[in-house]
Wavefront OBJ file of the C-alpha trace (Angstrom):
o trace
v 101.712 92.767 123.822
v 102.374 95.623 126.195
v 99.358 97.658 127.305
v 100.774 100.871 125.848
v 101.411 99.186 122.479
v 97.852 97.900 122.445
v 96.553 101.356 123.307
v 98.576 102.914 120.463
v 97.193 100.393 117.976
v 93.607 101.188 119.083
v 94.214 104.913 118.686
v 95.740 104.380 115.231
v 92.786 102.224 114.120
v 90.319 104.849 115.341
v 91.810 107.419 113.001
v 90.159 105.531 110.175
v 87.090 104.407 112.106
v 83.499 105.504 111.665
v 81.971 108.295 113.821
v 80.023 105.641 115.712
v 83.199 103.699 116.511
v 84.946 106.852 117.695
v 81.995 107.797 119.914
v 81.821 104.301 121.407
v 85.533 104.401 122.200
v 85.211 107.821 123.782
v 82.291 106.728 125.978
v 84.099 103.570 127.075
v 87.200 105.425 128.234
v 86.086 108.938 129.162
v 82.383 108.731 130.120
v 82.841 109.085 133.898
v 85.404 111.844 133.540
v 82.885 113.808 131.477
v 80.025 113.131 133.900
v 82.103 114.230 136.898
v 83.287 117.357 135.084
v 79.719 118.279 134.135
v 78.534 117.771 137.728
v 81.338 119.959 139.058
v 80.417 122.724 136.611
v 76.676 122.450 137.390
v 77.127 122.408 141.188
v 79.674 125.211 141.033
v 77.466 127.342 138.816
v 74.443 126.757 141.058
v 76.413 127.669 144.188
v 77.703 130.863 142.595
v 74.177 131.727 141.424
v 72.715 131.146 144.891
v 75.362 133.305 146.559
v 74.976 136.086 143.993
v 71.179 136.062 144.221
v 70.697 135.399 147.931
v 68.139 137.803 149.313
v 68.461 139.488 152.673
v 65.674 138.567 155.084
v 63.332 141.435 155.929
v 61.249 139.459 158.440
v 61.171 135.861 159.708
v 57.889 134.767 161.304
v 57.377 131.298 162.697
v 53.749 130.173 162.934
v 54.150 127.363 165.429
v 51.728 124.417 165.247
v 49.739 126.125 162.510
v 48.515 124.824 159.174
v 48.738 127.146 156.189
v 45.510 127.436 154.244
v 46.050 130.198 151.683
v 48.409 132.902 152.869
v 50.387 133.852 149.768
v 48.199 136.795 148.752
v 47.902 138.082 152.320
v 51.661 137.888 152.906
v 52.336 139.568 149.560
v 49.972 142.328 150.665
v 52.144 142.966 153.715
v 55.233 143.391 151.528
v 53.390 146.021 149.524
v 51.975 147.762 152.593
v 55.390 147.868 154.298
v 57.179 148.973 151.128
v 59.429 145.905 151.046
v 61.070 145.205 147.699
v 60.703 141.418 147.290
v 63.246 141.423 144.470
v 65.866 142.368 147.053
v 64.422 141.103 150.346
v 62.600 137.948 151.382
v 59.762 137.568 153.861
v 59.741 134.183 155.593
v 56.501 132.814 157.042
v 57.254 129.343 158.396
v 54.229 127.189 159.218
v 56.118 123.894 158.984
v 57.181 123.537 162.637
v 55.236 121.158 164.880
v 56.106 120.821 168.571
v 54.064 118.801 171.061
v 55.565 119.205 174.522
v 53.267 116.472 175.868
v 54.657 113.783 173.603
v 58.323 114.755 173.068
v 58.530 112.322 170.168
v 61.313 112.276 167.571
v 59.618 114.902 165.394
v 59.069 117.238 168.338
v 62.687 116.882 169.442
v 63.984 117.624 165.943
v 61.714 120.650 165.494
v 62.585 121.970 168.956
v 66.279 121.776 168.152
v 65.716 123.483 164.801
v 63.757 126.312 166.396
v 66.370 126.787 169.119
v 69.155 126.867 166.529
v 67.365 129.568 164.503
v 66.669 131.507 167.699
v 70.248 131.266 168.925
v 71.459 132.514 165.547
v 69.214 135.570 165.842
v 67.320 134.665 162.684
v 63.768 134.672 164.084
v 61.669 137.780 164.627
v 58.088 136.799 165.424
v 56.206 133.849 166.850
v 52.490 133.493 166.173
v 50.770 130.520 167.759
v 48.056 129.393 170.174
v 48.298 129.995 173.922
v 49.196 126.393 174.804
v 52.082 126.325 172.331
v 53.553 129.668 173.366
v 53.517 129.091 177.138
v 56.939 127.458 177.509
v 58.658 130.036 175.308
v 57.088 132.970 177.112
v 58.117 131.552 180.492
v 61.659 131.064 179.182
v 61.928 134.835 178.770
v 62.240 134.525 174.979
v 60.168 137.608 174.101
v 60.287 141.371 174.425
v 57.971 142.847 177.001
v 55.406 145.201 175.536
v 56.956 148.096 177.454
v 60.267 147.441 175.688
v 58.738 146.840 172.279
v 55.924 149.347 171.806
v 55.728 153.104 171.654
v 53.515 154.710 174.339
v 50.769 155.175 171.732
v 50.968 151.549 170.611
v 51.066 150.376 174.214
v 47.737 152.063 175.000
v 46.225 150.880 171.718
v 47.072 147.193 172.184
v 46.817 147.024 175.983
v 43.322 145.422 175.942
v 44.805 142.507 173.984
v 47.941 141.901 176.032
v 49.119 138.363 176.768
v 50.568 138.281 180.294
v 52.943 136.020 182.167
v 53.658 136.064 185.895
v 57.290 136.615 186.906
v 56.699 134.810 190.205
v 55.361 131.789 188.356
v 58.355 131.992 186.013
v 60.746 131.577 188.946
v 58.737 128.616 190.226
v 58.677 127.087 186.733
v 62.454 127.400 186.313
v 62.968 125.794 189.711
v 60.596 122.984 188.733
v 62.284 122.104 185.431
v 65.782 122.410 186.908
v 65.010 119.577 189.338
v 66.312 116.300 187.798
v 63.611 114.344 189.622
v 60.972 116.091 187.515
v 62.565 115.276 184.165
v 61.154 111.741 184.096
v 57.691 112.829 185.202
v 54.813 114.031 183.078
v 54.931 117.811 183.203
v 52.074 119.087 185.309
v 52.304 122.753 186.113
v 49.571 125.322 186.589
v 50.185 128.533 184.695
v 47.940 131.538 185.386
v 45.392 132.729 182.855
v 47.314 135.032 180.447
v 44.249 137.259 180.106
v 43.950 137.922 183.860
v 46.924 139.937 185.131
v 44.895 140.906 188.195
v 45.275 137.327 189.423
v 49.088 137.379 189.106
v 51.723 138.446 191.614
v 53.993 140.134 189.048
v 52.284 140.376 185.657
v 54.322 141.256 182.556
v 52.904 141.580 179.038
v 54.996 139.669 176.470
v 52.495 139.189 173.668
v 49.333 140.390 171.996
v 46.206 138.354 171.380
v 45.206 138.647 167.727
v 41.512 138.756 168.581
v 40.815 141.405 165.954
v 42.760 139.702 163.162
v 40.257 137.628 161.242
v 42.639 137.534 158.291
v 45.254 135.459 160.125
v 42.654 132.770 160.807
v 41.633 132.767 157.176
v 45.265 132.180 156.200
v 46.275 129.684 158.887
v 44.517 127.147 161.076
v 45.495 127.060 164.749
v 44.494 124.634 167.495
v 42.452 127.327 169.269
v 40.930 130.747 168.689
v 43.359 132.306 171.172
v 46.256 133.238 168.896
v 49.200 135.259 170.243
v 51.761 137.517 168.540
v 55.168 137.909 170.225
v 58.545 139.292 169.139
v 61.716 137.381 170.034
v 63.975 139.290 172.384
v 67.007 138.990 170.086
v 65.211 140.155 166.939
v 67.142 142.792 165.001
v 64.114 143.730 162.882
v 61.770 145.139 165.499
v 60.525 147.966 163.280
v 59.396 145.562 160.554
v 57.881 143.273 163.192
v 55.748 146.164 164.427
v 54.731 146.963 160.869
v 53.479 143.398 160.594
v 51.565 143.741 163.864
v 49.792 146.828 162.516
v 49.056 144.905 159.325
v 47.530 142.082 161.388
v 45.467 144.424 163.572
v 44.771 147.563 161.531
l 1 2 3 4 5 6 7 8 9 10 11 12 13 14 15 16 17 18 19 20 21 22 23 24 25 26 27 28 29 30 31 32 33 34 35 36 37 38 39 40 41 42 43 44 45 46 47 48 49 50 51 52 53 54 55 56 57 58 59 60 61 62 63 64 65 66 67 68 69 70 71 72 73 74 75 76 77 78 79 80 81 82 83 84 85 86 87 88 89 90 91 92 93 94 95 96 97 98 99 100 101 102 103 104 105 106 107 108 109 110 111 112 113 114 115 116 117 118 119 120 121 122 123 124 125 126 127 128 129 130 131 132 133 134 135 136 137 138 139 140 141 142 143 144 145 146 147 148 149 150 151 152 153 154 155 156 157 158 159 160 161 162 163 164 165 166 167 168 169 170 171 172 173 174 175 176 177 178 179 180 181 182 183 184 185 186 187 188 189 190 191 192 193 194 195 196 197 198 199 200 201 202 203 204 205 206 207 208 209 210 211 212 213 214 215 216 217 218 219 220 221 222 223 224 225 226 227 228 229 230 231 232 233 234 235 236 237 238 239 240 241 242 243 244 245 246 247 248 249 250
């Protein structure tokens, strides 16, 4: 018997079949079509919903090598203090990135690439981390200088807490890492004390020590007490970044 004739006989028999028989037939022949159609509708609906409800970022802060303790209430307090409508805008505080320049393991490589991708895309605004973790980024010229970032009044206010780098050391550092012979060696380079500009040849302030911000240490755990706030040089949300600084050090 031809396949089409057999199919017609089955359809004719089903006209007089029970509901259970009809359902079984339907599931045997059309189950995967239905499942695929449902998945397409669900995925499509979710994508449309996400696009329609995507919030614009008001501030993106990366807390490098930090462990979040309980920061939700504190971060929500900043939104209120800065007058940021969280129904329209999102505040991102990322404490998930771990980078250990001394190990350069698979996790460190992946996180380094992720951070660089976000930075290249201009998505990041602020880095908050300990002095050891911020050194390489500050000597890569990744941050605004305080003269560029702050108003004259803010400059004088935060000057006692400035984190300094030495431009002369930066040139030596770039020369060091550009030498292929040094790539296979354990990195051993002496950076000057960021709290002692008087010992530098060409000191430049590119960060602020959060010495007076007890709240940040209650919200996050860092590897040392010396925690630094810096603003990425390609941030497009400098005004909000400074609002956050004032929130951290009222």
